[in-house]
C-alpha positions in Angstrom: -6.7 14.1 -41.6 -4.1 15.3 -39.2 -6.5 18.0 -37.8 -9.2 15.3 -37.4 -6.8 13.1 -35.6 -5.9 16.0 -33.2 -9.5 16.7 -32.5 -10.3 13.1 -31.7 -7.2 12.9 -29.5 -8.2 16.0 -27.7 -11.7 14.7 -27.2 -10.4 11.4 -25.8 -8.1 13.3 -23.4 -11.1 15.4 -22.1 -13.2 12.2 -21.7 -10.4 10.5 -19.7 -9.8 13.6 -17.5 -13.5 13.9 -16.8 -13.9 10.2 -15.8 -10.8 10.6 -13.7 -12.2 13.5 -11.8 -15.5 11.6 -11.3 -13.6 8.6 -9.9 -11.5 10.8 -7.6 -14.6 12.6 -6.4 -16.2 9.4 -5.4 -13.6 8.7 -2.7 -14.0 10.4 0.7 -11.3 12.7 2.0 -10.8 14.6 5.2 -12.4 17.7 3.7 -15.6 15.7 2.8 -16.2 14.7 6.4 -19.2 16.0 8.2 -18.5 18.6 10.9 -17.8 17.1 14.3 -16.5 18.0 17.7 -14.0 16.1 19.8 -10.3 15.4 20.3 -10.0 12.8 17.5 -8.4 14.4 14.5 -7.7 13.6 10.8 -11.1 11.8 10.5 -11.7 10.0 7.2 -14.3 7.5 6.0 -12.7 4.1 5.2 -15.8 2.6 3.7 -19.6 3.3 3.4 -22.6 1.1 3.0 -24.1 0.8 -0.5 -27.9 1.4 0.1 -28.7 -0.7 -3.0 -26.4 -3.6 -2.1 -27.0 -6.9 -0.4 -25.9 -5.7 3.1 -27.8 -3.6 5.6 -25.0 -2.7 8.0 -21.3 -2.1 7.9 -19.9 -2.5 11.4 -17.4 -3.5 14.1 -14.0 -2.5 12.7 -10.5 -3.5 13.9 -7.1 -2.0 13.0 -3.5 -3.3 12.7 -0.3 -1.6 11.7 1.9 -3.2 9.1 4.5 -0.4 8.9 4.7 3.3 9.8 2.3 4.2 6.9 0.7 0.9 6.0 -2.4 0.1 8.0 -5.0 -2.6 7.7 -8.6 -2.3 8.8 -11.0 -5.2 8.9 -14.8 -5.0 9.5 -18.1 -6.7 8.9 -20.9 -6.4 6.3 -24.2 -7.7 7.6 -26.3 -9.6 5.2 -29.9 -8.3 4.9 -32.3 -10.5 6.9 -29.7 -11.7 9.4 -28.7 -10.3 12.8 -25.0 -9.5 13.0 -24.0 -12.1 10.4 -22.4 -11.7 7.0 -19.0 -11.2 5.6 -15.6 -10.0 6.8 -13.7 -7.6 4.5 -10.5 -5.5 4.8 -9.2 -2.2 3.5 -5.6 -1.0 3.3 -4.1 2.4 3.7 -0.6 3.1 2.4 -0.4 6.8 3.5 -0.9 6.6 7.3 -4.7 6.6 7.1 -5.2 9.6 4.8 -6.9 7.4 2.2 -8.1 3.8 2.0 -8.4 1.3 -0.8 -11.4 -0.7 -2.0 -12.7 -3.4 0.3 -11.3 -6.9 -0.2 -13.1 -10.1 0.9 -11.6 -12.2 3.7 -14.5 -14.4 4.8 -17.4 -14.8 2.3 -20.7 -16.3 3.5 -21.4 -17.5 -0.1 -18.5 -19.9 0.0 -19.4 -23.2 1.6 -17.1 -25.1 4.0 -18.0 -28.7 2.9 -21.7 -28.9 3.2 -22.1 -26.1 5.7 -22.7 -22.5 4.7 -21.3 -20.1 7.4 -21.8 -16.4 8.1 -19.1 -14.4 9.8 -18.7 -11.4 12.1 -16.5 -9.5 14.7 -13.0 -9.4 13.2 -10.1 -9.1 15.6 -6.7 -8.3 14.1 -3.4 -9.1 15.8 0.2 -8.7 14.7 2.4 -10.9 17.0 5.4 -9.0 18.3 8.4 -9.3 16.0 6.5 -11.2 13.3 5.7 -10.2 9.7 2.2 -11.6 9.7 -1.2 -10.3 10.6 -3.8 -12.6 12.1 -7.5 -12.1 11.8 -9.8 -13.9 14.2 -13.5 -13.9 13.8 -16.7 -15.8 14.6 -18.6 -18.1 12.3 -22.1 -19.5 12.7 -24.2 -21.6 10.3 -26.0 -19.4 7.9 -29.5 -20.6 8.9 -29.0 -19.3 12.5 -30.9 -16.1 13.3 -27.9 -14.4 14.9 -24.3 -15.2 16.0 -24.9 -15.7 19.7 -23.8 -19.4 19.3 -20.7 -19.2 17.1 -17.2 -20.7 17.1 -13.7 -19.4 16.3 -12.2 -19.0 12.9 -9.0 -17.4 11.6 -7.0 -16.3 8.6 -3.5 -14.8 8.3 -1.8 -12.4 5.9 2.0 -12.5 5.3 1.9 -9.4 3.0 0.1 -6.7 4.9 -3.5 -7.6 4.1 -3.4 -8.2 0.4 -3.7 -12.0 0.6 -5.4 -14.0 3.3 -5.0 -17.7 4.1 -7.7 -19.5 6.0 -6.7 -21.9 8.8 -8.7 -24.3 10.9 -8.0 -23.8 14.6 -7.7 -26.4 17.3 -9.9 -25.1 20.1 -10.1 -27.1 23.3 -12.9 -24.9 24.7 -16.0 -26.8 23.8 -18.8 -24.2 23.7 -20.2 -21.2 21.8 -18.3 -18.0 22.0 -18.4 -14.3 21.0 -15.2 -12.2 20.5 -14.9 -8.5 20.1 -11.8 -7.2 22.0 -8.2 -7.6 21.1 -5.5 -10.1 22.1 -3.1 -9.3 25.0 0.4 -11.0 25.0 1.9 -11.9 28.4 4.9 -13.7 29.6 4.2 -16.6 31.9 7.1 -18.8 33.2 9.3 -17.6 30.3 6.7 -18.5 27.7 4.7 -16.0 25.6 1.0 -16.6 26.0 -1.7 -14.9 24.0 -4.9 -14.1 25.8 -8.2 -13.6 23.8 -11.2 -12.4 25.8 -14.5 -14.0 24.9 -18.0 -14.6 26.3 -21.0 -16.7 25.6 -24.7 -15.9 25.5 -26.3 -19.3 25.0 -29.1 -18.1 27.4 -30.7 -16.0 24.6 -31.9 -19.1 22.7 -31.8 -21.8 25.4 -33.6 -21.4 28.8 -30.9 -23.6 30.4 -28.0 -21.7 28.8 -26.0 -19.0 30.5 -24.0 -15.7 30.1 -20.3 -15.8 31.0 -17.2 -13.8 30.3 -14.0 -15.9 30.0 -10.5 -15.8 28.5 -8.9 -18.2 26.0 -5.2 -18.7 25.8 -2.7 -19.9 23.3 1.1 -20.1 22.8 0.8 -20.7 19.0 -2.3 -18.8 17.9 -3.4 -22.1 16.3 -4.3 -24.1 19.4 -6.6 -22.4 22.0 -7.8 -23.6 25.3 -9.8 -22.1 28.2 -7.6 -20.0 30.5 -10.3 -19.0 33.0 -13.7 -17.5 33.8 -14.5 -14.0 35.2 -16.8 -14.7 38.2 -19.5 -12.4 39.4 -21.1 -12.2 42.9 -23.7 -15.0 43.5 -26.1 -12.4 44.9 -25.5 -9.9 42.1 -25.5 -11.7 38.7 -24.4 -9.4 35.9 -24.1 -10.1 32.2 -20.3 -9.5 31.8 -19.2 -9.4 28.1 -17.0 -7.9 25.4 -14.2 -7.2 28.0 -10.8 -5.7 27.0 -7.6 -6.7 28.7 -4.6 -4.5 29.6 -1.8 -4.6 32.2 -2.2 -2.6 35.4 0.3 -0.4 37.2 1.5 -3.5 39.1 4.0 -5.6 37.2 2.5 -9.0 36.2 -1.1 -7.9 37.0 -3.8 -7.8 34.3 -7.2 -6.1 34.3 -10.3 -6.7 32.2 -12.9 -4.0 31.8 -16.3 -5.3 30.6 -19.5 -4.2 29.0 -22.4 -4.9 31.2 -26.1 -5.6 31.2 -28.7 -7.2 33.5 -28.8 -10.9 33.4 -32.6 -11.2 32.7 -33.2 -8.9 29.8 -29.8 -7.7 28.6 -30.6 -4.1 29.5 -28.2 -1.4 31.0 -27.5 -1.7 34.7 -28.7 0.9 37.2 -26.4 2.8 37.4 -25.0 2.0 33.9 -21.3 1.3 34.7 -18.7 -1.1 33.4 -17.3 -3.9 35.6 -13.7 -5.0 36.0 -11.7 -8.0 37.3 -8.0 -8.6 38.1 -5.7 -11.5 37.3 -2.4 -11.9 39.2 -1.4 -15.1 37.4 -1.3 -14.2 33.7 -5.0 -14.6 32.9 -5.7 -18.0 34.4 -7.7 -16.9 37.4 -9.7 -13.7 37.8 -11.2 -11.9 40.8 -14.9 -11.5 41.4 -16.0 -8.6 39.1 -16.6 -5.3 40.7 -18.4 -2.1 39.3 -16.2 0.7 38.0 -18.1 3.7 39.3 -16.3 6.2 37.1 -16.6 4.2 33.8 -20.0 4.5 32.2 -21.4 1.6 30.2 -24.8 1.6 28.5 -24.7 -1.9 27.2 -22.2 -1.1 24.5 -18.7 -2.1 23.6 -16.0 0.2 24.9 -12.2 0.2 24.5 -9.9 -0.3 27.4 -6.1 -0.1 26.8 -2.8 1.1 28.1 -0.1 3.1 26.2 3.7 2.9 26.4 3.8 5.7 29.0 1.6 3.7 31.4 -1.6 5.7 30.8 -4.9 3.9 30.6 -7.6 5.0 28.1 -11.3 4.2 28.1 -13.5 5.1 25.1 -17.2 4.6 25.3 -20.8 5.7 24.4 -22.5 7.7 27.2 -26.1 6.8 26.2 -28.1 3.9 24.9 -28.6 5.4 21.5 -24.8 5.3 21.0 -24.5 8.8 19.4 -21.2 10.4 20.4 -18.1 8.7 21.6 -16.3 9.9 24.7 -13.1 9.0 26.6 -11.4 9.1 30.0 -7.7 8.9 30.9 -5.9 7.5 33.9 -2.3 8.3 34.7 -0.2 5.7 36.6 -1.3 5.7 40.2 -4.1 8.2 39.6 -7.9 8.3 39.2 -9.9 8.3 36.0 -10.3 11.8 34.5 -13.5 13.6 33.8 -15.2 12.9 30.5 -13.6 14.2 27.2 -15.3 14.3 23.8 -13.8 11.8 21.4 -16.1 12.2 18.4 -19.5 13.9 18.4 -21.2 14.7 15.1 -25.0 14.3 15.4 -24.9 10.7 14.2 -24.5 7.2 15.6 -21.2 5.8 16.6 -20.1 2.6 18.3 -17.4 -0.2 18.7 -14.3 1.9 19.0 -10.9 0.2 18.6 -7.6 1.9 19.2 -4.0 1.0 18.4 -1.0 3.0 19.8 1.0 4.6 17.0 3.5 6.6 19.1 3.7 7.6 22.7 0.7 9.8 23.3 -0.9 9.0 20.0 -3.5 6.4 19.1 -5.0 5.3 15.8 -8.7 4.7 16.0 -11.5 3.0 14.0 -15.2 2.8 14.8 -18.5 2.2 13.0 -20.4 5.4 12.3 -23.2 6.9 10.2 -24.3 10.1 8.5 -27.7 10.2 10.2 -28.8 10.5 13.8 -31.6 8.0 13.2 -29.6 5.3 11.5 -26.5 3.5 12.6 -23.7 1.5 11.1 -23.5 2.9 7.6 -19.8 3.9 7.6 -16.4 2.9 9.0 -14.3 5.8 10.2 -10.6 6.3 11.1 -9.0 9.1 13.1 -6.1 9.9 15.5 -6.3 10.7 19.2 -3.4 12.7 20.6 -3.0 12.7 24.3 -1.0 15.5 26.0 
């Protein structure tokens, strides 16, 4: 009997060890990553699309730091049959991005709000300076819409680093549809901290009397939002300005927004395909007429524009319509934009980069990616960009 017990125990241990190895092997690691070129390092896959699941894309990630090693990534899962509409989920890393936990639901399209069923997209994470809370802002649109071009603002917050999320209903004085993608910029105005959230609307897509406009919302509480101001374009040169990112300039108190561009009529890349920018000298309330940035390519795709603690600006972008590789340029204080550097190039599709500064000269980055040059948005990736 004793020998039979030992044999059964040994068999059980072997089974558990085998299952454990299989479970471990199912998670991506840095060594499993496809070969790539570029300056981004320590690349890992946060999450991948299940080809047999209810979603057909995984896309548009955002990142927030809870502590030196605790990171939170939020991203979207597109419901099959819809255009850029679905659920918002998050994943947590407790080892500085080396590995990531299973996805957790934040906004679920299956859960009704009263009698309305919403779908969600475009998560934007923000941790207010000095506060132990992470906010997640996103868009919601009725589930019966074809896409999210006419959506409104929704939010949730987490007091424990992304494990629990509490939904809140916002007070938004801006009365119109909106689209958000880029992050929140905090500025001091007359001794009061204001939060600026870039947004745009594209009501023209489904309404011949609609329009396409880049604007900025502002709040002092993150609960009550109102219109700060619009970014104008030249009357004789209408441009679809959208998905702009805000950062401070070399001049104290001055802000700059760098925007994705397209032609106004058909939403196609400009000729030449460049980003546009605008300046605010009053904390985001008024903006100069947008001008082309001749050294910053934009092929009708979201880029990242930010500034590090050493005063350097960074611009991460796609350099072709197909959004294959990601590239970047740098600008030192008072200088010009650098030549093009490779960020991540791997013979696949990549888009929607978002960066968060970790230390001086080092950025944390997330973007949506894939494992196929002919298919996009099947993976969410994380990496580090070190700038000398």
